[in-house]
N, C-alpha and C positions, 0 to 999 in steps of 0.2 A: 267473503264477498257475497253481496246480495244482488240478485237480478230480479227485477219486477216484470210482471206481464206488461204487454203493450196496452196502453189506455189513452183515452182522449178526454179532455175536459169539455163538457158541453156548454153552449152559451147559457142555457137555463141554470146549470149548476154554478157557473161563474157569476151570473146575476144574483143568485141566492147567497153566495158567499159575500159579495161586496155589499149587498143590502143588509145582511146580518151584521157584517163588520161596522157598517154605518150606524145601525141601530144600537149595537153594543157600545159604541163610542159616544154617541150623542143622545141616548135615550132620555136622559134627564132634561135636556133642552126641549125635546119634543113634548115630554110630559108637562113641563112648565107652560109651554105654548098652549097646549090643550086645556090645562086647568085654568089659566088666565082667560082664555077665550070663553070657556063655559061659565066661569064666574062673572063674566062681563056681558053675557047675553041679554040681561035685562036693560042694558043701556044701548043695545044695538039700534041704530037709526037716530038716536038722540045725540050722541057724541060722535063727531067726525073721526077722532083718533081711534076710539074703540071700534067703530064700524069698519074702518080701514084695517085695523089690526086683526079683527076676526076674519075678514075676507082674505087677507094675506095668509093668515094661519091656516085657514081652511083649504087654500089653494096650494100652499108651499109643499106640504108633505106628499100629496099625490103627484105633483109635478116633479118633485125630487126623485121619486121612485120610477116615474115614467122616464125621466132623463137617464137614470142609472140603467134601466132596462135597455134603452136604445144605445147607450154607450157600451154596455157589455156585449151587445150583439152586433156592433158596427163592423164594417169590413176591415177597419184598421186593426181589429183584434183577432182576425182570423188565424194568425199564426199561433195563438194560444190554444186553438182547438185542434191542432194537428196531432195525430197519434204519435206517441213516443213511449219509451221505457227508460228506466234508470238502472244503473249499476252503482252500488254503494259499497265502499270499503272503509277502512278505518280513517282515511284522510281525505277522500275525494268522492264526489258524486258525479257520475257521467250520464248525461241525457243523450239518448240516441233517438232522433226524430225520423219521420218519413224522409226518404231520400238518403238515409244513412248519414245525416248531419249530426255531429257530436258537439256537445258543450260540456266542459269540465268546470265544476264548482268545488273549490276546497271547502271542507266542512267548517273550517274556521271562519269563513265568510258568512255563515248563517248566523244572523244576529238575534233571531228569536224563533222559537218553535211553538206552534199552537196546536194542541191535539183536540180534536172534536170527536164525536161519536163514531163517525165513519171515515174520517180523513185527517190528514195533517196539513198545516200551512207552514211552510218553511220560509221565513222572511229573509231576503237578502238585501233589502232596503226597507225604509219605513212603510212604503206602500206597495212594494213589489214582493210577491210571494210565489212559491212553487207549491202547487196542489198535488198531493199524493194520497189517493184513496187507500184505505187499509186493505181493500179486497184485491189489490194487485200483487200482494206478496204470496208466493207459491206455498209457503209453509208457515206454520205458527212460529217455528224457530226463527225464520227470516224476519217475521214481524217483531218478535221479541228482541232480536239483534238490532234491528233498525231503531226500535224504541230506545234501547240502551245507547246507541250511537248518538241519537238526537238529544238524549238527556245530558250528554257531555258538551253540547254546544252552548253558546252564550244566550240562554233563554230566560234568565232571571231578571 
């Protein structure tokens, strides 16, 4: 059984994760928008469609990330930032939050695991994930055991 230290996801970290996920998923679209806009700059002002497209492209990306920032830090998401810890065994993950509230998640319900340099994202739905920093494990053995348990989930 693995017991993590108590930790809390910060709004800044949450924003960074969702912005990174968005960029990883749609980088090609944003790149095409930028390339098409830059290649059409010589017709800016002459062609109404090109002018509109360049303006929309120039405004869309900054507005998207501003929206994601305000969404990530909104009051509706405050429960995501409560301190909690996890207990993990061979079949179950148990989250214990402030106020001693507990949630149990069978490991078989984790549909995808994503390992990053300093954290894991455990997806329980297409856009719902559990954030677990690697620094919350008391020992390297616990970290290795957790990694082994997560490699057995449906993450392919």
